[in-house]
C-alpha positions in Angstrom: 28.3 -14.9 64.2 28.4 -12.5 67.1 29.5 -9.8 64.8 32.4 -11.7 63.3 32.6 -13.2 59.8 33.0 -17.0 59.9 32.8 -18.0 56.2 30.6 -18.6 53.3 27.7 -21.0 52.6 27.5 -21.8 48.9 24.3 -23.3 47.6 23.1 -24.9 44.4 19.5 -24.2 43.4 17.4 -27.0 41.8 15.9 -24.6 39.2 15.3 -27.5 36.8 12.8 -29.1 39.2 11.4 -26.0 41.0 12.2 -23.0 38.9 9.8 -20.5 40.5 11.0 -21.4 44.0 14.6 -21.2 43.0 14.1 -17.8 41.2 12.4 -16.4 44.3 15.4 -17.3 46.5 17.9 -16.2 43.8 16.4 -12.7 43.5 16.4 -12.2 47.3 20.1 -13.3 47.3 21.1 -10.8 44.5 18.9 -7.9 45.6 17.3 -7.8 42.1 13.9 -7.6 43.6 13.0 -4.1 44.7 10.2 -2.4 46.6 10.0 1.3 46.2 13.2 1.3 44.1 15.1 -0.3 47.1 16.6 -3.7 46.8 15.2 -6.1 49.4 16.6 -9.5 50.3 18.7 -11.6 52.6 21.7 -9.3 53.0 21.8 -8.2 56.7 19.1 -10.6 57.8 19.5 -13.2 60.6 19.2 -16.9 61.0 16.4 -16.4 63.6 15.6 -20.0 64.6 17.9 -22.9 65.3 17.0 -26.4 66.3 20.0 -28.6 66.9 20.0 -31.9 64.9 17.1 -30.6 62.7 17.6 -27.2 60.9 18.7 -23.6 60.9 16.1 -21.1 59.6 16.6 -17.7 58.1 15.2 -15.4 55.4 12.9 -13.2 57.4 14.3 -9.9 56.2 10.9 -8.3 56.9 10.7 -8.6 60.7 13.7 -10.8 61.5 11.8 -13.1 63.9 10.0 -15.6 61.7 6.8 -13.7 61.3 7.6 -11.7 58.1 6.6 -12.9 54.7 6.9 -11.7 51.1 8.0 -13.1 47.8 8.8 -11.9 44.3 5.3 -13.0 43.2 3.2 -11.2 45.8 2.5 -11.9 49.5 3.1 -15.7 49.0 3.2 -18.4 46.4 2.0 -22.0 46.0 4.0 -25.2 46.8 5.6 -25.8 43.4 6.6 -29.5 43.8 7.3 -32.1 46.5 9.4 -34.2 44.2 12.5 -33.7 46.2 12.7 -35.1 49.7 14.3 -34.1 53.0 16.8 -37.0 52.9 20.1 -35.6 54.1 21.7 -32.7 55.9 22.4 -29.6 53.9 19.2 -29.4 51.9 17.6 -26.0 51.3 13.9 -25.9 51.8 11.1 -23.4 52.0 9.7 -22.5 55.5 6.0 -21.9 55.5 2.9 -21.6 57.7 0.8 -24.2 55.9 0.0 -25.3 52.3 0.8 -22.8 49.6 2.2 -20.1 51.9 5.8 -19.8 50.7 7.4 -16.4 51.0 11.0 -15.5 51.8 11.9 -17.8 54.7 14.0 -20.9 54.2 15.8 -23.5 56.2 18.8 -25.7 55.8 18.5 -29.3 57.2 21.0 -30.5 59.7 19.7 -34.1 59.5 17.2 -36.1 57.4 13.7 -34.8 58.0 11.3 -37.1 56.2 8.3 -35.9 58.2 8.5 -32.6 56.2 8.1 -34.4 52.8 5.0 -33.2 51.1 4.8 -30.1 53.4 7.9 -28.1 52.5 9.5 -27.6 49.1 13.1 -28.6 48.8 14.8 -26.3 46.3 18.6 -26.6 46.7 21.5 -27.9 48.7 24.7 -26.7 50.4 27.7 -27.5 48.2 30.3 -25.6 50.3 30.2 -24.4 53.8 28.4 -27.1 55.7 30.9 -26.4 58.5 29.3 -22.9 58.8 25.8 -24.5 59.0 27.1 -26.7 61.8 28.5 -23.7 63.6 25.1 -22.0 63.4 23.4 -25.2 64.5 25.5 -25.3 67.6 25.0 -21.7 68.8 23.2 -21.6 72.1 19.5 -20.6 71.8 16.9 -19.0 73.9 13.1 -19.1 73.6 11.7 -20.4 70.4 15.1 -21.4 69.2 16.4 -17.9 68.8 20.2 -17.8 68.7 21.8 -16.0 71.7 24.5 -14.8 69.3 23.4 -12.9 66.2 23.9 -15.1 63.1 23.7 -12.6 60.2 23.9 -13.1 56.5 26.4 -10.3 55.9 26.7 -10.7 52.2 24.9 -12.7 49.6 24.6 -12.9 45.8 24.9 -15.2 42.9 28.0 -17.1 41.8 28.5 -18.6 38.3 
């Protein structure tokens, strides 16, 4: 945050319930997915939108402002399942611009958000580092919830 490392957010993906959604996120974490032989993904991208007591949003490594979209399956992919609900802080969910428009953007809930059930696909949860999520949540924001301090994903990958 603000150019200084603050810690790690470790997430568990619910690949048994939403395998395509989990795989899309995983490949953007590892850099396995490539365009033009160049790995693309979350490394170096910002949390571009923060709404206190609701969520922190990131994953737009295309434009960095919430308008970029891509996925490992093409421009976007369909809502895989709404079985999992937004019941607690620390859930990992797909950001979208309407039905069946999932791409690379995601958000982490900071509170229960039941009004999103049936609209956004929950595909994981924070298992370590919720304190870091809370730090991002409490950064001051400007227009459209853009953090005034850069909140960058400096490293990412897969842990076993």
